[in-house]
N, C-alpha and C positions, 0 to 999 in steps of 0.2 A: 590747520585747515585740512580737510579730507576731501576725497573725490566725490562730488555730487551727493551730499547727504540726502536722505529721503525727503526732508522738509524743503529742499531746494529744487526738487525736480519740477515743481509747478512754475518756476520762474521762466519767463520767455527767453529764448536764446537771442543773443545780440544780432542785429542786422550785419554789423561788421565785428568779427571776433578779434580782439586785441590780445596778443600772446607775448608775454615777456619771458625771454630765455635768459636765465640768471644763474650765476655761480660765483662763489667767492674765490675760487682757485683758477689760475690760468693753466692752459695746456691740457684740459680734459675734454675738449671737443665742443665747447659752447658755441663758438662761431660756426664750426662745421655743422652742428645740429641746426642752428638757425637758417643757414644758407640752404642746406639740403631739404629741410622741412618745407621752406618756402618754394623751392624748385619743384618738389614732389606735389605740393598742393596746386601749383600752376599746371603741372602735367595732368592733374585730375580735373582740369577745366575750371578751376577757381581763379578769381581775380585777387592778386596778392600784392601787398606792399611790404617790402623789407626795409625797416627803419634802423639805421646803424647808429647806435649810441656809444659804440666803442671807439675811442680816439685813434686806435690802430688802423681802422678803416679797411679791414681785411675782406669784408663782404663785397665791396666794389671790385676788388681785384679778381674775384671769382666770376662776376656776373656782367661786367661792363668792360669793353676794350678801353684801356687807359685808366681803369680802376675807378671810374666815375669822377675823376678829377679833370679839370680843364674844360668842363662843360658849362661853366658860368653858374653852377648851382652851389650855394653855401650849404644846402642840405639840412641835416638834422640840427645843427647849431641854430639856424634861423627859426626852425620849428619851436625850439625852446625859448629863444630870446623874444620872438614876436608872439608866442602863444597862439599860433595860427598855422594852418597847413594849406599851402596853395600849390597850384600845378607847377609853377616855376621852381619849386624846391625839389622836384622829383626828376629822376632820370629814367627813361624807358629802357629797360635792358633788352637784349636781343632774344630773350626768352618770352614767347607770347604770354600775355596776361600777367607778367611779373615786372613790377616797378621798384625802384630803389630810391630811398632818401639817404644819400651818402654822407659819411662823416667828413665834415670840412676840416681844414687844417687848424682852425681855432677851437675845435670842440673841446680839446683837453684843457683849455684855459678859461672856459666860461663858467665853471663852477663857482669861482669867486664872485662873478657878476650875479649869478643866481642867488647866492647867499644873501645878497642885499635886498632881494625882493621878498615881500611878505608872503607871496604865494609860490615860493621857490620849488615846492614839492608837487605842485599841481599844474605846472606850465604845459606839460605834454598832454595831460587830461583836457585842459582848456583848448589846446590846439586840435585835438581829435573831435571835439564838439563841433568844429567848423567843417567837418567832412561833408555834410549835405550840400554845402555851397560849391564843392569841387565838381569839375566836369567829369571826373572819373569816380567809379564806385568800386569798393573792395569788399571781398568776402572775409579776408583775413589780413591782419597787420601783424607781422612778426618783428619783434624788437630784439636786436642783439645788444646786450648790455656789457659794460666793462666788468672785469673780474674784481669788483669792489662793491660795497654797499654805500657808495657816495650818492650825491644828489642826482646824477644821471640815472643810476639804477633805481633810486627812490621814485623818480618821476615815472619810470616804466612800471614799477609795482603799483603805483597809484592809478595809472590809466588802464591796467590790464584787466581783462575778464578771466583769463587763465594764466597761470605761471608754470613754466616748464623748467625743471631743475636737473640738468645733467650732473651726475655724480659718479665718482669712481667707488667701487665697492671696497673701501678700506676704512680703517678706524677713524680717520679724519672726517669722513663723510657724515658720520653720525653727529658729530659736533656741528659741522657746517649746516646740515639740514635744520638742526635745532635753532641755530642763530637766525637763519633766514626766516623760519616760521614765526619766531618771536618778533622780528622786524615787520613782517607782513601784518601780524595781529595788531601791533601798536599803530602802524600806519593807517590801517583800514578800520580801526575801532569805531571812529565817529564819522565815517565816510559812507555815503549812501550808494555809491557806484557799486554795482554787483560784482562779486568775485565768485565765479562758478566752480573753481577748483584749482588746487595746487598739485602738480604731478611730478614725481621723481622718475627720471630716466636713468637706469642703472647701466654703467659700463663695467664689464668684467675683464680682468686681465687673464683669468683662468676659468675654464669650464667647471672646475671643482668648487663646491661651496666653501666660503671662508667664514670665519667667525663674524667678521664685519657684515657680510652679506646676510647671514642669519639674523643678526641684530637688526639690520635695516628692515628685513622682512617682518620681524616681530613688532618693531616699534612703529613702522610706517606702512603697514601692509595695504591699507586702503588708498594710500597715495601712489603706490608703485604701479607704473604701466606694465602691461604684460610683455611688451617689447624690451629686449636688452641689447646693448650694443657691444660687439666684441672689440674691446679696446686693444689698440696696437700702436706702434710707432707711427704708422701711416695716418692714424686718426689724430695723434698729437700734432703732427706737422702739416696736416692738410690745409689749415687756414693760411699757410704760407704759399700754397700752390695757386696757379692761375685757372684751375678748373675745379668745379664742384666734385665731391666724391662720387655722386651718382653718374658723372660723366666719365668715370675712370674704370670701366669694366663692370657691367651691370650684374654679373653673376658672382662677384666676390662677396664673402660673408658680410663685410661692413655695408656694402651697397644694399644687399638684401635686407639687412636690419633696418636701414633708413627707409626703404620701401614699406616695410612692416610698420614702422613708427608712423609714417604719413597715413597709412590705411587705418591704423588704430585711432589716430587723431581725428580723422573724418567721422568715425563712428561716435565720437564724443558729442558731435553736433547733430546727431540723428537720434530719433526716438527709438528705444529698444523694444524688444518683443515682450517684455514683462509689464505687469500692471503699473509699476511705479516709473516706467519709462527707461529702465536699465535693460541690459542685455543678458540673456543666458550665454554662457561661454561658447557653446557650440554654434549658436546663431551668430554671435559676434564674429567668430572666426570665419564663417562663411561670408559674411558681409565684408570683412577685411580682405579676403581672397579676391572678391570682386573688385574692390578698389585697387589692390595691388596689380592686378592684371591690366586695368585701364591705365594706371600710372606708368607701368613698365613698357606698355605698348607705345605710348606717346614719347617717352624718353628714347626708346630704341629708334623711333622715326627721326628724332632730332639728331641722333648720333650719325646717321647716314645721309643727312641733308647738307649738301655743301654750303648752303646759305646760312646755316645755323651756327651760333656761337659755340655750340657743343660738338660740332662736326668732328668726327674721329676717322681719319683716313683708313686706319687699320680695321676698324669696325665696318666701314663701308666696303673694303675689299673682301672681308669675310662674308658679308651679306651677298656680295656679287658672286663670289665663289659658290655659295649655296644655291643661288638662282641658276647658275650655269649647270651645276651638277644635277639639280632637280629636273631641268629640261632634258638633259641627255640621258639620265638613268632613272626615269620615272618607273616605279615598281607598282604594278597593279595588284590590289588586294584580292585574294581569292573570294569567290562568291560563297555566301553562307549556305550550307547544304543541310544543316541539322536544325530541326525545330525543337525548342525546349518542351514542347507538348508531348514528345515521344515518351514511352514508358521508361522509368528510371533504369531498368536493367539494360535496355538497348542503348540508352545514352551513355552509361558507364562503359559498355563494350566498345562503342565508337570512340569515346575519349581515350580508352586504353590503346586502341589501334593508332589513333592520331599521335600518341606519344611514342609507341614502339616502332612504327614504320620508319620515321626519320632516323632513329637510333640505329636500326638495322641497315639503312642505307649508308649512314656514316661509316659503319663497321665494314661494309663491303666496298669501301673506297669511293663512295658517292657515284656509283655507276647507274643507279636507277633513274636519276632525273637531272639531266644536264641543265635545264632551265632554272631549276632551283639554285644551282651553283651560280648562274649568271645573276639572278636576283639578289642572292645573299652577297655576292661580290659588290654589286652596286650599292647595297645598303651600307656595307663596311666602308666603302670609299667615301660615303657621306659623313663618316665619323673621322674627326681629325686624327685620332690615335691609331686608326686601323687602315690607313691608306695603302700601305704596302701589302697587307694581307688581302685586301679587296682587289688590288690590281693583279696579284698573282692568281687569284681565283678566276678572274676574267680571262687572263692569258691562257689558262688551262681549259676553260670552258668554251670560249668563243674568241677566235683571233680578231674578228671584225669589231667586236665590242671592245677589245683591248686597244685597237687602233683608235677607236672613238675616244677612249680614255686619254690617250696621248694627245689627241687633237684638243680635248677639253683643257688639258694642262697648259698647252700653248695659248689657248684662247684666254684663260684666266690671267696669264702673265701679260698679255697684250692689254687686257682691261685694267690690270693693276697700274700700268704706266699711264693710261688715260685718266684714271681716277686721281692719281697723284697730280697730274697736270691741272685737272679741274679744281682740286683742293687748293693749289697754289694760287690759281686765278681767283677763287672765291675769297681767299684771305686778304686779297689786295683790292677788292672792289665790293661795293655794296649792291651792285646790280645783280639781277638773277643770273644764274649760271646754268647752262645746258650741257649735260655730259652725254655724248653719243658713244655707245659701245656696241660691239657685236656679241650676240648671244648664241646664234646658230650660224652654221656656214652658209655662204651665199649659194 
């Protein structure tokens, strides 16, 4: 299978997109990909169901306090045994618009029961047909499969509209992709349920191209997503953690890669700017940047919200520090004095002066403009790595401004203690929590 062949572009997109996340190998980020894709799609404002078909049950650990167990929900095993999907099989996570069908304790033992059923490979497909009777509606259903091609995975492949294959760029990946594609072809050969595409998500252990990566790009070029994931030990172990990767420092390379993956995935469900419905690369990148910004903004809001499951006290403190410093050291941008309609020679002369005058001032010991030193010091203080340089500039330029800086430092420390207290309270109660802090002196 290849990505959206021209003859398939006329097919209507599904009302609810079903995505199977599949790999034959454990420890390559399959569950991490499923969880963070689901989280990012929810952050984009989509209604998402994450269905856990992996008996390890790692998805619940990331998204529900208590791991989704002990809620009275048998979850995905009931979906398969009853060939139906009902509201009581789902758990509402504390992420808005994201629900979970958790893996029950008996999920790993039901394959023998499924084998005795004549429709053993279509049980999940039959269950998803009952979606219109649900009181909830979903834009996406993400299925986390076990690291085998057994009946649980075969059910996901039968029900899916799209298949996402996380792979490591090594020699084994070439064989694995071939096996999975053959399985999909045999499974769907006489099945009318539409399959819109199979996509490979490459994880690289090194930025330098390898022979295996070159072969993957040659043999499966049309299947490869433009997004690649920087593979690391953190990715291998992340399914064992109690927080999604996207909640562990939004600016890290792995997190940025998953934001890009979600943005690219959203464009797959949109009509491109070319006649056949596909995207020009430049236009797709612009659209992806729009989605990335929206997703990142909402996740950042969850990280500083004490009532959110993703609440991060350190991130909340950092945000509050930035608010305080912005209030105390707001720098006014100079008014624009030069029109681009001026003659080119005049424009060049003025630009040359703009460059040379600051350099001349620097060389003369910064004597010509004290206000410039104050503003530059304030800007440097706003950068974590330049606090000391900024404070020294202010001390030299304006003693009053320097005293305000010392006051801001104390104010931040006071707020830090208050935020920690609010965090502890929010973690032990489901009621709304109000945090009162001082921003400016009384």
